C-alpha positions in Angstrom: 106.4 74.9 72.7 107.7 74.3 76.3 110.2 71.5 76.8 111.8 69.7 79.8 115.5 70.4 80.4 117.9 67.8 81.8 120.0 70.4 83.6 120.2 74.2 84.0 122.8 76.5 85.5 120.9 78.7 87.9 124.0 80.8 88.8 123.7 82.6 85.5 121.9 85.9 85.4 118.8 86.3 83.3 119.3 87.6 79.8 117.9 91.2 80.6 119.6 91.6 84.0 123.2 92.6 84.4 123.3 91.4 88.0 121.2 89.0 90.0 118.3 90.6 91.9 118.8 90.7 95.6 116.6 93.6 96.4 114.7 93.8 99.6 111.8 96.1 100.1 110.9 98.1 103.3 107.6 96.2 103.8 107.2 97.5 107.4 107.2 101.0 106.1 105.0 100.4 103.1 102.5 98.4 105.2 102.2 100.9 108.1 98.8 102.2 107.0 99.9 105.4 105.2 99.3 105.7 101.5 102.6 105.1 99.6 103.4 105.9 96.0 106.0 103.3 94.8 107.8 104.8 91.8 108.7 102.4 88.9 112.5 102.4 88.3 113.2 104.0 91.7 111.5 101.9 94.3 111.2 98.7 92.3 112.4 97.3 89.0 110.2 95.8 86.3 106.6 96.6 85.3 104.2 98.1 87.8 101.6 95.3 87.2 104.2 92.8 88.5 105.0 94.9 91.5 101.3 95.1 92.3 101.2 91.3 92.4 104.3 91.2 94.6 102.7 93.7 97.0 99.4 91.7 97.2 101.2 88.3 97.7 103.5 89.7 100.3 100.6 91.3 102.3 98.7 88.0 102.0 101.7 86.1 103.3 102.0 88.5 106.3 98.3 88.2 107.0 97.6 91.8 106.1 94.9 93.5 103.9 96.1 96.0 101.4 94.8 98.3 98.7 97.0 98.5 95.6 96.5 100.3 92.3 98.7 100.8 89.3 98.9 104.4 88.1 101.2 106.4 85.8 104.1 106.6 88.2 104.0 103.1 89.5 101.9 101.5 92.3 99.9 103.1 95.1 99.8 100.9 98.3 97.9 101.2 101.6 97.4 98.6 104.4 94.0 98.7 105.9 91.8 97.0 108.5 88.4 97.7 106.8 86.1 94.8 106.3 84.2 96.6 103.6 85.3 97.5 100.1 86.3 101.2 99.6 85.6 102.8 96.3 86.3 106.4 97.2 89.1 108.4 98.7 91.1 107.3 101.8 93.5 109.3 103.9 96.9 108.5 105.3 97.0 108.5 109.1 99.5 110.8 110.6 102.7 109.5 112.1 101.4 110.5 115.6 98.2 108.5 115.0 100.3 105.5 113.9 102.5 105.8 117.1 99.4 106.1 119.3 97.9 102.9 117.7 101.1 101.0 118.3 101.2 102.2 122.0 97.7 100.7 122.6 
């Protein structure tokens, strides 16, 4: 059962971590509109389902819409502007198309 603690030393590392997490993610890259495969153990630590939630909450905080799915390798992410729900395949825009959209 949960209990209330009088004090806690937050400087200590969690039991399963050897060092505190201070990882930052390249959100600008991952949210550029291309389809990104984020690989568990390489691009992020922890379970893919947790990273999917981090992706969705970060996008929401930035005012962006994203598609995110967990697969065998990790998490697939794509920022989008679509108002409708997509249930089929999507394509990554080319870098040239992304640059042209930013120039407008």
